[in-house]
N, C-alpha and C positions, 0 to 999 in steps of 0.2 A: 661666515666671516667673523672674526673677533672684532666686535664693534669698538670697544675701548681702545684696542691696539690700533685699529684703522684711524680712529679719531686722533690719536696721538701722532700718528705718522703724518696726517694732514697738518697738525699743529707744527710739527718739526719743519715741514716745507714752508709753512707760513712764517715761521721764525726766521728762516734763511732769507726769504724775500723781504721780510719786514726789517732786515738789517741793511738793506741797500741804502747808500747815501741818498738824501732827499732829492738832489738834482737828478741822479741816475734813476731813481724811482719815478720821478715825473716824466723823464724821457721815455722810460719803458711804458708808462701809462699812455703817453701820447702815441707810441708805436702800436700799442694794443688797439687804440681807437682807429688808427690809420689802417691796420690790418683788417679789423672788423668791416670797415667801409670797403676796402678793396676786394674782400672775399664775399661781400654781401652776406655777412654773417647774421645770425638771428638778431643780435643787438641792433644792427644797422637796419634790418627790415622792419623791426617793431618801431624803432624811433621814427623812421620815415612814415610809416603808416599812422602813427599817433599824430604827427605834424599835419599829415593830409586830413585827418579827421577833425582836428581843432582849428586848422587854418586852411580851409578848402580854397580860398581865393589867392593864396600866396603863390608866387612864382616858383618854378622848379629850382632856379638858381638860388633864391633866398632860402628855400626849404633845405637844399643840399648843404648850404653853408651852416644852417642851424644844426643839421644832422651831424656834420663834422664836429661842431663845438660840443654837442651832447656826448658823442662817442669819446672825444678826447677827455672830457671831464669824467665820464664814467670809468675810463681806464685809470685815471689818476685816483679816483675815489676808491677803486678796488685795491690799489697798492697802499694808499693811505690807511685803509681799514686794516690791512694785514699788519701794518706798523702799530696801529693803536691796539690791536688785539694781542700783540706779542711784546709790547713794552709796558713798563709800570705806568699805571694811570697818572701818577704825579709827574712823570716825564712828559706824557702826552699833553697834559693840561697846561704845560708851559707854552704850547702853541695856540692856546685859546685866550682871547681877550674877553674879559667879563667886565662890563662897565657897571657902575654903581646902580644905575637905574634898573638894569636887568636883574641884578642880585636882589635889590630891594623889592621888586615886584614879586619875586618868588618867595622871599622871606615873609613879606606881608601876607601873602596868600596862605602860607602854612600857619601863620600866627592866628588866622581867623578860626582855626579849629574845625572847619567845615569839611576838610578833605580837599585834595587838589588832584585834578586830572590833567596830566601833561600831555597835550596833543602834539605829537612830533611828526610832521609831514616828511615825506621822503625828499628832503631838500638839503643840500650841503652835505654834511657828514653826520648822520644820526647816531653812529656808534660813538663818536666823540661826545655827543650830547649825553648818551647813556652813562659815559664815564664821569661827566661832570655831575650829573644827578646823583650817581652812586657815591661820589666824593662829598656830596653836600647833605644827603639825607637818606634814611631808609626808604625803600620804595618797592612796589610790585610792578613788574613789566609784563604786559600781555603779549604773547607771541603765538604765531601759527606754526606748529612744528613742521619741519621739512618732511617730505615723503620718505626720505632715507633715514634709517636709524643712525647711521654713521654721521649724517649731516646734523642730526639733533644732538648727538653726543659731542660733536665738534663745537657747536654753538654754545653748549653748556660749559665747555672747557674754556673757550676764549672770552666769554662774557662773565667777567668776575670783578669783584671790588675788594679793595683792601681796607676800606674805612667803615662802610656801612653795609647793612644787610640788604641784599637784592633778591627778591623772590621772582623767579621766572615762571609765570602762570600760563599754562596752556589754555588756548581758547576752548570754550565749552561750558557746560552747565556748572561743573565744579569750579572752574576758573572764575565764572561770573560771580558765584557766591563769595569766593575769596576776595575779589575786587570790591564787592559791596561792603564786606566786613572791614577791609582796609580803609575805605573812604569814611565809613561811619565812625571809625575810631580816630579820624582826623589825619589819616595817612596820605601817602602820595602814590598815584598810579600812573604809569606811562602807557600810552596807546599810540600806535601808528594809525592815523585816522583815514588814510587814503588807500588802504588795502581793500580790494574788492572782496566782499563776503563770498564764501563758497556756495552759499545757498540764497536764493532770492528771498526766502522767508526771513533772512537776517538783515535785510536792508530795504531801502526804497530807492526808486530812480529819481535822482535830482540833478539839476544842471551842473555841468563841470566843463568849463571852456566851451560852452555852447552846445554840449551834447549831453543826453541823459546818461548818467553813470550810476550803477548800483552802488549805493553808499551805505556804510554801516549805520545801524541804529543803536549799536551798543553804547557808544559814547553818550548819545542823547539819553538813553535809558538810565545809565549810571548817574549822569548829572541831574536828571529829573527826579530820580528816586532818592538820592542821597543829599541833594542840595550842594554838592561839591562845586568848587570854583574850577573853571576850565581855563587853562593857559596854553597858548601856542608857544612852542619853543623850537629853535633851530640853530645850528652852527653853520654860519655862512662862510664860505671860502673867501679869503681876502685876495686882493689883486696880485699880491706877490706869490700866491700859490703855496705858501709855506705856513700861513697862519689862518686862524678862523676867528670869527666874532660871534659871541653868543647873543641871541635875541630872545626875549621873553615878553609876551604881551597878553593881556586878557582876550579871550575869545568873545565873539559876538554873543550877547546874552541869549539870543534866539537858539543857540545850539542846545539849550536845555528845555526848549518849548515842548509842551505836551503833544503837539502835532509833529509826528515824525518827519513829514515832508518839509515843514517849515524849518525844523532843526537841521535836517540834512542839507537843505538849500543854503542855510547860513554857514554851515560847516564848510561846504564846498567853496562858497564865495571867499571865505577866509583863506583856505588853502590855495585857491587860484591866485589871490593877491600875493601871497608869499612866493609861489612858484614863478610869478611874473617878474619878480625882482631881478632874476637872472635865469631865464629858462634853461640854460645849459646845466645848471646845478640841480634841476629837478629830474627825477627818475623816469624819463620818457622811454626807457628801454623795458618798461613794465606794461603788460597788456591790461590797461586800466578799463577798457570798454568791451571786454569779452562778453559779458552779460548785457543783453539788450531788452527793451520792453517788448512784450508780445506783439507780433505782427511786423517787427522791424525787418527790413530787407537791406543787406543780408543779415541773418540772425547773429552772426559772429564776424565782425569786420576783419579778423585776423586769420580766418580759416584758410584762405588761399596761401598764406605765408608758410603753412606747415608742409606744403608740397615741394618747397625749395630744398 
């Protein structure tokens, strides 16, 4: 397969879908969520299982209502992201409200010269956050490459900036060294802190919504080694469904603790608080608890879902 050509074909399809009127795109996103639920699709099964894991005492009626809200929001987020990827950043950023306090928090952090780690949980629309960051400063973004070469080429094609340099850094040893150099020079690094590490050696099990979750130690190691300031940032969808609000706040100081478990526990507590603002805006269609501590039964709480 011609990887660049296939990636451009995907981009062309994204461009078409990204040109749908906002109201129509929202309706299509709602329809996607409804269809996932009716077909008991992978997204619906994972969302239901995650809710059962973190809220074991919740009634089936309440859980299904929350699943419905999650799937509807996930459908909308998918269409929104295609719009953001295929429209000029300056046009997308008109949909984002940035108050003076959030902007000042970010500006002050950069001015300290210690380097800044932007922790961006999977809440709201993180691709719009990427565009705001790229419109504001140079930065390096850590990412885990998709298994597909076409998928990686596509992501590199759609994640672009017109004002500042954005380095997309692959997770791994070389990537870690790049991030350290960036922070030591006073630069900005973006990390998705709630992705489950692919190897248990790259994380520790820390509480997340009452369950042990394999949590990355990378953010902790970077903050501890470089002295960089850690900020949590997210773009929260407004009630009208058409606009977003940027939130930026300092992370708990303990995320830089020399003890990896203390740091991961603090990190997860911060993310849990953010996700609880509006649970439907958090990425509950992701298998967050695949890795479990030794001796856990069942070892993978999603395993039976793969037989559907």
